[in-house]
N, C-alpha and C positions, 0 to 999 in steps of 0.2 A: 603680131597679125593671127595667129590662130585662135587668140585667146578672142578676140575681135571677131573671128567670124563664129566660133564660138556663139559669143553673146548677141549676135544680131540671129545664130541659128534658133538661139531660146525663146528672143521675141519674139520670130516669127514663129513658133508651133504656140506660143500664148498669144500672140493676134489670130492665129487660126483657132484656137479652143474659145476664145472669145467670141466671132464669129460663126462659129459650127453649136447645132443642134438646138436646144429650145431654149438652151443660158442665151443664148444671142437673142432671142425674140424677146426675154425679158430685157436685156439689156439696153437693148432698142427703146422698147418704153419709160425705162430709168431716163435716159437721154432724155427723151421728148415731154416726161413731165419737169422733171430740172428744169427744160430751155422754159418750158411752160410757165415756172414758178418763179425765171426772171426776166421777163420786157427785155432787157438791155443787153441780153448776152451772157456768154459765157465761152470762155478761154478756154483751151484745150487742157493746158493747165489745170484751172479749176474744175474740169467734166473729169480729170483723169483722176483727181482727189476725191469728189464726190460719188464717182463710180469703184473707187477702191480700183484701179487698170494700170495696167503703162500705155502710157502716152503713145504707142505703138499701135496698141487693140480700139485705142478711142478714136485714135485718129480715122483706121479702115472704116469703124461702123459710121464718122463721120463721112467720110467720103460717100457709103452708100445712100445714105437718108440727102445728102447733097445729090447726089443723082436722082434721086428721086422724087424732089421737091420736096422732104422732109423737112430738110434743115437747110440755109446758108448762113455763110462767113461774112460778116458786115465789121470791118474794123480789127480785126483779131478776134471779134466774138462770135461765139454759132450763134445766133437766133432761128426760132420756128420759121420752119419753111411755106411757102403758100398750101401745100397740101395738107401738113399739117394743122394749119388751118383751117384750112376747108372739110377738113374729117371732124374736127372739135366743133366746129358749127353746126355739123349734120350729127353729132352728136347731140347736140343742145337743143337742136329744132324738137330732139324727139323728147325732151323732159321738160313738162310743164313749166310756165314765166309763173309764179318769181322762183320757183325752186333750184332753176339753172344758176342761179343768182347766190343761192345760198352760201357757196363755199367762199367766196369773195366777201361775203358779208362777215362772216362768224372772224374770216382772217382782219379784214378790218379790226373787227370789235375786240380784239386781240393784241390788236396793235397799240389801239388806242387807250382802248379801257372805257370808250364813253359809248353813248347810244346808238343803235346805227339805224337808220332809215334807207328804205328802200319805197320810193312814190312813183303814182302814176296819175294823169289827170283825172278826175270824176269826167262821168259821164255828161255831163252838162257844158264841161270844160273850163269849171269855171274855179274851182277847188283843186285839191293835192288830196288823194284819198292814198293812205299807207298800205301795202298791201305785205310787206313783211318788216318787222321790227326785231334789233336784237336791245334788250334794253343794258345800259351799264348795271354793275354789281355795286358801285359807288354808293353811301347815304345820302350823298346830295348826287343826284342827275335828272338829267330831262325825262320824263315818262309820258308815254304815248301808246296808245293802243293798235292792235290792224283793222284796218275801217275805218278810224278815225281820217277826219279831214278839216283840210287849214285853209284859209283863200292863198290864191297864189301872190298875190304880189306883197303879201309882209313875213313871206317864211322862202327859207334857202332854196328851199326842195322845188318851189311855186317859179321862181326869178329863175331857175336855173335852167326850166323848162320852157317858160315862156319867152324867155330870149331868144332862142331857138325856135319859136314858131315861127309860121308862114306869117307873111306881115300882115294880110288882110282876117287873117285868125287874131293876131296882135289886137290891128285897130278895133275888129271886132268884141273883144274881150273890155280893151280900154274903155270901150263909149259906152259897154251894158253896166259896167261893175261897179258899185258905190264903194270909195275909199275911203270903208272905215278906220279912224284914227283911234287903234288897240294903246298905242304905246307914244313916248312924244319924240319915238323913232320911230315909228310906222312909217314908211314910205309914201310918200304921198305920187298922183299918178305922175307928175311930172318927173319926180325924184326917179320913180323906176322907168320910164324910157331915157333916160339917163345915162342907166347902168344899162342898157342891152349890148351896147359897142364892148367896154369890157367885160362885159361876162362872155361874148362871141371868141373874142380876145383870145381870154385868160381860161376858157375853160371851167372856171371855179369863181365861186362866190362867196361872200359874207353875209349874213341876215344877224346882227345883234342885237337884241332885244325890241326885234321889229313885233311881236305880236304878246309878248310876256316880260316884261321886265328882268333883264337875271338871263333869260336863255337866250342862248346863241346856235346857230345853225349854220354850218360850210355844208355846200353840197355843188355836187356837177352831173353835167346830164348826162345819158347814155344812150346810144342812136343804135336802130336795127338797122336790118340788111338793106332795105332800101334810101339809106340817111336820116331817116324822121329819127325824129325824137321821142324816144317810146318810154322814158325812164326820167327819177332824178335818183343818188344817191347821197345822203346828209348823213355827217357826223355833229350829234348834237349832244350839247349841254351846257353846264354854267358858261356863262360869262367870261367870268374873270378867268377863267382855269382855260377854256380853248383860246381865248386871244391869246392868253401867254405862249400859248406853244403852234400860234396860226400858221405859221409857214409851213411848219412840217405836217400839222392835219389836212392844208389845203394839198400837199404833195400825195398825200395819202388818198386824198379824196379825187384828187383829180387820175391818179391810177388805177383807183379800184373801179370808177367810172369806165375808163378806158375799156380794162380789161370786162368787164360786163357788156361793155357793146360786141366786144371782137366775140363774146359769146353768143349775142342776139344775130351776130352775122356780121356786122360793120368792120368794113376792110379801110376807108377813108382812112384820111390824116386828122388826128384827134387835137381838137374839137373843130369838125367840119371849116373849111373855109369859102363859105358861101357869102354873095349880098342881096342886100335883099330883095334883087331882081327874082334871084334864082330862089332864096326862100318862098315869093308868092309863087312863085311858076310851081314848085315842090308843093306847096297849099294846095293846088288844082287839082296836079295830080291826085293827089291823096284821095279828095271828095268822088273821082271819077269810081 
């Protein structure tokens, strides 16, 4: 019994040291960084292992973070709380776009070793404009420069954004656009429209050989604080290589776009579950 009491006393002292003084602030930041890097959350054991601290110490820190709304427990896993997400959004707003998305793009480039693109709608709304590019270092790669533009209907980046635009904006685009066939696999107007429901459901789209034979893009849309599609992130490369790892790349693209959306202040489900009427209404509000 005495030995047990001594052990409990030692744990208590360790916890007290971990939760007091300048080090505690650093450990809290370490916890928040660890949770931010793992959207699916971390168990107490994994947090303890990463921080090299006893579980009792980490548990005390987590209780304080939960009390302040900076973390919460979900099925045995700790994830970021609303206050932490709001803080992250505030910090992101202080940073210029697209710089705020750069860390996510760099991580995606390391994970895939393929070219990573961040695209936005051009001012006219008929093309995708690439505002950030991380080019693959592989000999055979997809190459594009910042500022380059491509049609929406035959690129993964463009399709990812088109599917989530308000219905009235979609209609105007489809009416005004001349669908030039660049390859045998370039989407027609009818084929493009037929893709929209699946893109909205899955939050990811694959465009193989749509504008260049042998080149494929896998893209997901990103949303801003108002829930409007803001940009898209694309992994691009040789068709054979990307399609071979399609499922894995789709998951990485989806996750990256979701994270960028959070950075931009989006708080809803990903991808957004909006019907056509709601999207049309959103478009009207956006124009006002």
